[in-house]
C-alpha positions in Angstrom: -110.9 -38.7 33.2 -111.7 -41.8 31.0 -113.2 -41.9 27.5 -115.1 -45.2 27.1 -116.6 -44.6 23.7 -114.9 -42.9 20.8 -117.8 -41.2 19.2 -117.3 -38.1 17.0 -118.5 -35.9 19.8 -116.1 -37.4 22.2 -113.2 -37.0 19.7 -114.3 -33.4 19.2 -114.3 -32.7 22.9 -110.9 -34.4 23.2 -109.5 -32.3 20.4 -110.8 -29.1 21.8 -109.9 -29.6 25.5 -106.7 -31.6 25.1 -104.4 -28.5 25.5 -106.2 -27.5 28.7 -106.1 -31.1 30.0 -102.3 -31.2 29.3 -101.8 -27.9 31.0 -103.8 -29.0 34.1 -101.8 -32.3 34.1 -98.5 -30.3 34.1 -99.8 -28.1 36.9 -100.9 -31.2 38.9 -97.5 -32.9 38.4 -95.8 -29.7 39.5 -97.9 -29.6 42.6 -97.0 -33.2 43.5 -93.3 -32.7 43.1 -91.5 -33.7 46.3 -90.6 -30.8 48.6 -86.9 -30.0 48.9 -85.1 -32.0 51.5 -84.2 -30.1 54.6 -81.7 -30.2 57.5 -82.9 -28.7 60.8 -80.2 -27.9 63.4 -81.2 -27.0 66.9 -78.9 -24.3 68.2 -79.2 -23.4 71.9 -79.1 -20.1 73.7 -76.6 -21.3 76.3 -73.8 -22.4 73.9 -71.4 -20.0 72.2 -70.5 -21.9 69.0 -71.8 -20.1 65.9 -73.3 -22.6 63.5 -71.7 -23.2 60.1 -74.7 -22.2 58.0 -73.4 -24.1 55.0 -74.2 -27.4 56.7 -78.0 -26.9 57.2 -81.1 -25.4 55.7 -82.9 -24.4 58.9 -82.0 -23.5 62.4 -84.4 -23.9 65.4 -83.2 -21.5 68.1 -83.8 -22.9 71.6 -85.6 -21.6 73.4 -88.5 -19.3 73.8 -91.0 -19.8 76.6 -94.6 -19.0 77.4 -94.6 -16.0 79.7 -95.7 -16.1 83.3 -98.9 -14.3 82.3 -99.8 -17.1 79.8 -100.3 -14.7 77.0 -96.9 -14.1 75.3 -93.4 -15.4 74.5 -90.1 -14.6 76.2 -86.8 -15.5 74.6 -83.6 -16.7 76.2 -80.4 -14.8 75.4 -81.8 -12.4 72.8 -78.4 -11.1 71.8 -77.3 -14.6 70.7 -80.5 -14.9 68.6 -79.7 -11.6 67.0 -76.2 -12.7 66.1 -77.5 -16.0 64.5 -80.3 -14.2 62.6 -77.7 -11.6 61.3 -75.4 -14.4 60.1 -78.0 -16.8 58.7 -77.4 -16.1 55.0 -79.9 -18.3 53.1 -80.7 -20.5 56.1 -84.1 -20.0 57.7 -84.3 -19.4 61.4 -87.2 -20.3 63.6 -87.7 -19.6 67.3 -88.4 -22.9 69.1 -90.8 -22.3 72.0 -90.8 -24.9 74.8 -88.3 -27.7 75.6 -88.2 -30.2 78.4 -89.6 -28.7 81.6 -90.9 -25.5 79.9 -94.4 -25.1 81.1 -97.5 -22.8 81.0 -98.6 -24.2 77.6 -101.7 -25.8 79.1 -102.9 -22.6 80.7 -102.0 -20.5 77.6 -103.8 -22.8 75.2 -106.9 -23.2 77.3 -108.6 -20.0 76.3 -109.1 -18.2 73.0 -107.9 -14.9 74.3 -104.6 -16.3 75.5 -104.1 -18.3 72.4 -104.6 -15.2 70.3 -102.3 -13.1 72.5 -99.6 -15.7 72.4 -99.8 -16.2 68.7 -99.6 -12.4 68.2 -96.5 -12.3 70.5 -94.8 -15.0 68.4 -95.6 -13.2 65.2 -94.2 -10.0 66.6 -91.0 -11.8 67.7 -90.6 -13.2 64.2 -90.9 -9.6 62.8 -88.6 -8.0 65.3 -85.7 -10.4 65.0 -86.0 -11.1 61.3 -87.0 -14.8 61.8 -88.7 -17.1 59.4 -91.2 -18.9 61.7 -92.0 -20.6 64.9 -91.3 -24.2 66.2 -93.5 -25.4 69.0 -91.8 -27.8 71.4 -94.6 -28.5 74.0 -93.4 -31.6 75.9 -96.1 -32.9 76.1 -99.8 -32.1 75.8 -101.9 -33.9 78.5 -98.8 -35.1 80.3 -97.7 -33.4 83.6 -94.0 -34.4 83.1 -91.0 -32.4 84.4 -93.3 -30.5 86.8 -95.4 -28.7 84.1 -99.1 -28.4 84.3 -101.4 -30.4 82.0 -105.1 -30.9 81.2 -107.1 -33.7 79.5 -108.2 -31.1 76.9 -104.6 -30.2 75.9 -104.8 -32.1 72.7 -107.9 -30.3 71.6 -106.4 -27.0 72.7 -103.1 -27.8 70.8 -105.0 -28.0 67.6 -106.7 -24.6 68.2 -103.3 -23.1 69.1 -101.7 -24.2 65.9 -104.6 -22.8 63.9 -104.2 -19.5 65.7 -100.5 -19.5 65.1 -101.0 -20.1 61.4 -103.4 -17.2 61.3 -101.0 -14.9 63.1 -97.9 -15.9 61.1 -99.7 -15.9 57.7 -99.2 -18.4 54.9 -95.5 -17.7 54.1 -94.0 -18.1 57.6 -92.9 -21.5 58.9 -94.8 -23.3 61.6 -93.3 -26.6 62.8 -93.4 -28.7 65.9 -91.4 -31.3 67.9 -93.1 -34.6 68.5 -92.4 -37.5 70.9 -91.2 -40.7 69.3 -94.5 -42.5 70.0 -96.6 -39.9 68.2 -99.1 -39.5 71.0 -100.7 -36.4 72.5 -101.3 -34.6 69.2 -104.2 -34.9 66.7 -102.1 -34.9 63.6 -104.8 -35.0 61.0 -106.3 -31.9 62.6 -103.1 -29.9 62.7 -101.6 -30.9 59.4 -103.3 -28.1 57.4 -101.5 -25.5 59.6 -98.0 -26.9 59.9 -95.1 -27.3 57.5 -93.5 -30.4 59.0 -93.1 -32.5 62.1 -89.7 -32.9 63.9 -89.7 -36.4 65.3 -87.6 -36.7 68.4 -86.1 -40.1 67.7 -83.8 -40.1 70.7 -84.0 -40.4 74.5 -85.6 -43.7 73.8 -83.5 -45.6 76.3 -80.6 -45.3 78.7 -77.9 -48.0 79.3 -78.3 -50.9 79.2 -80.5 -49.8 76.3 -79.6 -47.7 73.3 -80.4 -44.0 73.3 -81.4 -43.8 69.6 -81.2 -47.1 67.8 -82.3 -47.1 64.2 -83.7 -50.6 64.3 -84.6 -53.1 67.1 -82.0 -55.3 68.7 -81.6 -57.1 72.1 -80.3 -53.7 73.4 -83.4 -51.6 72.5 -86.5 -50.8 74.4 -90.0 -50.3 73.0 -89.1 -47.6 70.4 -86.5 -47.1 67.7 -86.1 -44.4 65.1 -87.7 -46.7 62.6 -90.7 -47.3 64.9 -90.9 -43.6 65.6 -91.3 -42.8 61.9 -93.8 -45.6 61.5 -95.8 -44.4 64.5 -96.1 -41.0 62.9 -97.0 -42.4 59.5 -99.7 -44.5 61.3 -100.9 -41.3 63.1 -101.6 -39.7 59.7 -98.4 -37.7 59.1 -97.2 -38.2 55.4 -93.6 -39.0 54.8 -92.9 -35.7 53.2 -93.8 -33.9 56.4 -91.6 -36.1 58.7 -88.2 -34.8 59.7 -86.4 -37.5 61.6 -84.4 -36.4 64.7 -80.8 -37.6 65.5 -78.8 -37.0 68.7 -75.3 -35.5 68.8 -75.0 -36.8 72.3 -75.3 -40.1 74.2 -76.3 -41.5 77.6 -74.0 -43.3 79.9 -73.5 -44.9 83.4 -70.7 -46.3 85.4 -68.6 -43.2 85.3 -69.5 -41.9 81.9 -72.2 -39.4 83.0 -75.8 -39.4 82.0 -75.4 -36.9 79.1 -72.2 -37.1 77.0 -71.8 -34.7 74.1 -70.1 -36.2 71.0 -67.3 -33.6 71.4 -66.6 -35.0 74.9 -66.8 -38.7 74.0 -64.1 -40.5 76.1 -62.2 -43.6 75.4 -63.7 -46.8 76.9 -62.8 -47.2 80.6 -60.8 -50.2 81.8 -62.7 -53.4 81.2 -65.0 -51.9 78.7 -64.9 -52.1 74.9 -66.2 -50.2 71.9 -68.7 -52.2 69.9 -71.1 -51.8 66.9 -74.7 -53.1 67.1 -75.2 -54.5 63.6 -78.9 -54.8 64.2 -79.6 -51.5 65.8 -77.0 -49.7 63.6 -75.5 -47.7 66.4 -72.2 -47.9 68.4 -71.8 -48.4 72.1 -69.4 -49.1 74.9 -70.0 -52.4 76.7 -69.0 -53.8 80.0 -67.3 -57.2 80.5 -70.7 -58.9 80.1 -71.4 -57.2 76.8 -74.1 -54.8 78.2 -74.1 -51.2 77.0 -72.7 -48.7 79.5 -72.5 -45.8 77.0 -74.9 -45.3 74.1 -74.1 -42.7 71.5 -74.1 -41.8 67.8 -71.1 -41.4 65.6 -70.4 -40.7 61.9 -71.2 -44.3 61.0 -74.6 -44.4 62.7 -75.6 -40.8 61.6 -74.7 -41.9 58.1 -77.0 -44.9 58.4 -79.8 -42.7 59.6 -79.4 -40.3 56.7 -79.6 -43.2 54.3 -82.8 -44.3 56.1 -84.2 -40.8 55.5 -83.4 -40.9 51.8 -84.7 -44.5 51.4 -88.0 -43.8 53.1 -88.7 -40.5 51.3 -88.8 -38.4 54.5 -88.7 -34.6 54.3 -85.3 -34.5 56.0 -83.2 -34.8 59.1 -83.1 -32.8 62.4 -80.5 -33.0 65.2 -80.1 -31.9 68.8 -77.9 -30.0 68.9 -75.2 -28.3 67.0 -73.1 -27.4 70.0 -72.7 -31.1 70.9 -70.6 -31.8 67.8 -66.8 -31.8 67.8 -64.6 -29.0 66.7 -64.7 -30.0 63.0 -68.5 -30.4 63.1 -68.0 -34.0 62.0 -71.6 -35.2 62.6 -73.1 -32.0 61.1 -70.9 -32.5 58.0 -72.0 -36.1 57.7 -75.7 -35.0 57.7 -75.0 -32.2 55.2 -73.0 -34.5 52.8 -75.9 -37.0 52.7 -79.0 -34.7 52.8 -78.1 -31.2 51.7 -79.7 -30.3 48.4 -77.1 -30.0 45.7 -77.5 -27.1 43.3 -76.0 -27.4 39.8 -72.8 -25.3 39.5 -71.6 -24.3 36.1 -67.9 -24.8 35.4 -67.8 -21.1 34.5 -68.8 -20.2 38.1 -65.6 -21.7 39.5 -61.9 -20.9 38.9 -60.3 -22.0 35.7 -58.5 -25.3 35.4 -55.0 -25.3 37.0 -52.3 -26.5 34.6 -48.9 -27.0 36.3 -46.9 -27.1 33.1 -43.4 -28.5 33.7 -43.4 -27.7 37.4 -44.1 -30.8 39.6 -46.7 -30.2 42.3 -45.0 -32.1 45.1 -42.3 -34.6 46.0 -43.0 -38.1 47.3 -40.8 -40.8 48.7 -41.8 -44.5 48.4 -39.9 -46.4 51.1 -39.9 -50.2 50.8 -38.0 -53.3 51.5 -37.3 -56.4 49.4 -36.7 -58.4 52.5 -40.4 -59.1 53.2 -42.6 -62.1 52.5 -43.4 -62.7 48.8 -47.1 -61.5 49.0 -46.0 -58.2 50.5 -43.3 -57.8 47.8 -45.9 -58.5 45.1 -48.0 -55.7 46.4 -45.0 -53.3 46.6 -43.9 -54.0 43.0 -47.4 -53.2 41.8 -47.6 -50.1 44.1 -44.4 -48.8 42.5 -46.0 -49.1 39.1 -49.3 -47.6 40.3 -47.7 -44.5 41.9 -45.2 -44.0 39.0 -48.2 -43.9 36.6 -49.9 -41.3 38.7 -46.7 -39.2 38.3 -46.8 -39.4 34.5 -46.3 -36.0 32.9 -44.2 -34.8 35.9 -47.3 -34.3 38.0 -45.1 -35.0 41.0 -41.6 -36.3 41.7 -41.5 -39.9 43.0 -38.3 -41.2 44.6 -37.8 -44.8 45.6 -35.6 -45.8 48.6 -34.9 -49.0 50.6 -33.4 -46.8 53.4 -34.7 -43.5 54.7 -32.6 -40.5 53.5 -31.0 -38.4 56.2 -32.9 -35.3 54.9 -36.7 -35.9 54.7 -37.7 -32.3 54.7 -38.1 -32.0 50.9 -40.8 -34.7 50.9 -44.4 -33.8 51.1 -45.4 -37.4 51.7 -43.7 -40.7 52.5 -45.5 -43.8 51.1 -44.8 -47.1 52.9 -46.3 -50.1 51.0 -44.9 -53.0 53.0 -42.7 -52.1 56.0 -41.9 -49.3 58.5 -38.3 -48.5 59.6 -36.7 -51.0 61.9 -33.3 -49.4 62.5 -33.1 -46.9 65.4 -31.6 -44.1 63.3 -34.2 -44.4 60.6 -37.0 -44.6 63.2 -35.7 -41.4 64.9 -35.5 -39.7 61.5 -39.1 -40.7 60.7 -40.4 -39.5 64.1 -38.8 -36.1 63.7 -40.3 -35.8 60.2 -43.8 -36.6 61.3 -43.7 -34.5 64.4 -42.6 -31.6 62.2 -45.7 -32.0 60.1 -44.7 -34.6 57.5 -47.1 -36.7 55.6 -47.5 -40.5 55.6 -49.6 -43.0 53.6 -49.0 -46.5 55.0 -50.4 -49.8 53.8 -50.9 -53.2 55.4 -47.5 -54.6 56.4 -46.1 -51.0 57.1 -48.5 -50.9 60.1 -47.7 -54.3 61.6 -46.4 -54.0 65.1 -46.4 -56.3 68.2 -44.6 -56.5 71.5 -41.4 -57.4 69.7 -41.5 -54.2 67.6 -40.3 -52.1 70.6 -41.4 -48.9 69.1 -44.0 -47.2 71.3 -44.0 -44.0 69.4 -45.1 -45.8 66.2 -47.8 -47.7 68.0 -49.2 -44.4 69.4 -48.8 -42.8 65.9 -51.1 -45.6 64.5 -53.7 -45.0 67.2 -52.5 -47.2 70.0 -53.2 -50.6 68.7 -51.0 -53.7 68.3 -51.6 -56.6 66.0 -54.1 -59.0 67.5 -55.1 -61.4 64.8 -55.8 -61.8 61.1 -57.8 -63.8 58.6 -56.2 -66.4 56.4 -56.0 -67.1 53.6 -56.4 -63.8 51.8 -60.0 -63.3 50.5 -62.3 -60.6 49.1 -64.2 -58.7 51.7 -67.2 -56.4 51.9 -66.2 -53.0 53.2 -68.4 -50.4 54.9 -67.6 -46.7 54.2 -68.2 -45.0 57.5 -67.6 -41.3 56.6 -69.3 -39.8 53.5 -67.9 -36.4 54.2 -64.2 -37.0 54.5 -62.3 -36.2 51.3 -60.7 -39.7 51.2 -64.1 -41.5 51.1 -66.8 -39.0 50.1 -66.9 -40.2 46.5 -67.0 -43.9 47.4 -70.1 -46.0 47.6 -71.5 -46.9 51.0 -70.3 -50.4 50.5 -67.8 -52.1 48.1 -66.1 -55.4 47.8 -62.3 -55.1 48.2 -60.1 -57.6 46.3 -58.6 -60.5 48.2 -56.2 -59.5 51.0 -55.2 -60.4 54.5 -56.5 -58.0 57.2 -55.2 -57.2 60.7 -57.3 -56.7 63.8 -55.9 -54.6 66.6 -55.8 -54.4 70.4 -56.8 -52.0 71.6 -59.2 -51.0 68.8 -57.9 -47.8 67.1 -61.4 -46.5 67.3 -61.1 -46.3 71.1 -58.6 -43.4 70.6 -60.4 -40.1 70.4 -57.9 -38.8 67.9 -58.6 -41.6 65.4 -61.2 -41.3 62.7 -62.2 -44.6 61.1 -63.1 -44.1 57.4 -63.6 -47.7 56.2 -64.2 -50.9 58.2 -64.9 -54.6 57.5 -68.6 -55.3 57.3 -70.2 -57.4 59.9 -71.6 -59.4 57.1 -68.1 -61.0 56.5 -68.1 -62.9 59.8 -67.0 -65.6 60.4 -64.1 -64.3 58.3 -61.3 -66.6 57.0 -60.9 -70.3 56.1 -57.8 -71.5 58.1 -57.5 -68.6 60.5 -61.0 -67.4 61.3 -62.1 -64.1 62.9 -65.5 -64.4 64.5 -66.5 -60.7 65.0 -65.7 -57.5 66.7 -64.8 -54.1 65.4 -62.5 -54.3 62.4 -61.2 -50.9 61.2 -59.5 -51.0 57.8 -58.7 -47.4 56.9 -58.2 -44.6 59.4 -56.4 -41.4 60.2 -54.9 -40.2 63.4 -55.9 -36.6 63.5 -52.8 -35.7 65.6 -50.7 -36.3 62.4 -50.9 -35.8 58.7 -51.3 -39.5 58.0 -53.6 -42.3 56.7 -53.3 -46.0 57.2 -54.9 -48.5 54.8 -54.8 -52.2 55.8 -54.9 -53.4 52.2 -51.7 -54.6 50.7 -51.2 -58.4 50.6 -50.7 -60.2 47.3 -51.0 -59.3 43.6 -54.7 -58.4 43.3 -55.0 -55.2 45.4 -54.8 -52.9 42.3 -57.5 -54.9 40.4 -60.5 -52.9 41.7 -61.4 -49.4 40.5 -63.1 -48.4 43.8 -60.1 -49.4 45.9 -57.8 -47.7 43.5 -59.8 -44.5 43.8 -59.5 -44.9 47.6 -55.7 -45.1 47.2 -55.6 -42.0 45.0 -57.8 -40.1 47.4 -55.6 -41.0 50.3 -52.4 -39.7 48.6 -54.1 -36.6 47.4 -55.6 -35.8 50.8 -52.4 -36.2 52.8 -50.5 -34.1 50.3 -53.2 -31.4 50.3 -52.9 -30.9 54.1 -49.2 -29.9 53.9 -48.2 -26.8 55.9 -46.6 -25.6 52.7 -50.1 -25.2 51.2 -52.3 -27.3 49.0 -50.3 -28.0 45.8 -53.4 -28.9 43.9 -54.7 -25.3 44.1 -51.6 -23.9 42.3 
């Protein structure tokens, strides 16, 4: 409302109605507040893994199907659905009806009587199993794909079906749908009054030599990417706050990898292949000798990129197919949860009181170093000694220094190696026994250096299998990419940061090719070509990683006198020490 003239009458009206206008404005603002972000996990009837409900807000149980009589819904593995519904906690569970090759939708939706009967059957299933709604996964109206029937009028009937389902479910139950990446086959403006959101299947958009689920276009993408899938739905009339972008926890391969490859079963690259990162598409892949993709998949880094895209573009949330494809630690699901899960305010009074150790040190650390190293490595070691001594102020922990490994390492919760690993056979054997028995290790830069002359296969495998390949020179600052926003070592770091000047090693084979290795930080592609005298032109460049077969972390920083000059990198170092110590078989000393 606008007041163009300030007459007495207008001022009087303004005075009288201002409180009501303000109230209406508050109500309007409240109505326009963005809906809470959601995470939708598809959970299948044929897997056994129970979902960790702390990592999602919604579960779509796959699948239900249209009955042979075209007038009801039948559910796969009802007992599994019951178990999930009983264990859901605050998570909402919907029955997803359909899936690839699930037919009889066209016949069911073609008459009013069948639509009403099907909708009533869905509502009855929701009531019987304590569910929260229905997800329709008709793949696809008007398309006779996968042997299902279709009709030119399917799109019209789809709208009538969604209207009937909303009527049967009522206003408080969820009604959602899965949509193809190209946003065809559905009249979105017509169905939007009846549905809560649209799950966009931004995957299966290509098979090698094309990417399965690229975020953006690159030479290895086909017609569609996740970005184009979102834009297609926006153009089709779906508002951003009703778009839930799908992500795959699986990949597609050829040349011996298999068509479908779950993330949990991701193999190392085969002979002659290499693991690469498509900096344009923002996804990883394995390539053959000619650089063509032979396995396209998603990992923590690419899922993190997609979550950032969801946040940046104001989408309703993220969806993934499917929970059972993830690995044993639910690495991908945790990445999604860390990025997208709504975070409630938790009062300090709601958690345990602060833990004061008093005069009792929490743990014991050994800093093993050498003075017979190049000057730049010794500079780093001297500053590392000061850095870790200051962390131990107040007897927070005991820090011992040694230039030779003691015979008894059992008292130490962690060994810190800032510049060198053991070279003498007796010390090497001592260190191997310590680590194989569950010891902890934080290693920096020169401590990880190994080549053919090192003659220590155990240590090379301990690091992840790689030997020194090359390095940049001279030392210089570098843009770092944080790949995991869920791991305790990196979860409080920014997505990118500039590390102080250092020399960085590249490895062959790439540690990332080892399934036991989790890369946490890598050198950004934006640095290449990297170096002034010795120049590295590209390739994968892990900088911080852990080998999950051991209690260890390696950080390839540690050359020169500037490595402790950056607060973000210092936080990374503290996090690394704390995490390794916290994983001790003796228990987490920080919880005492």
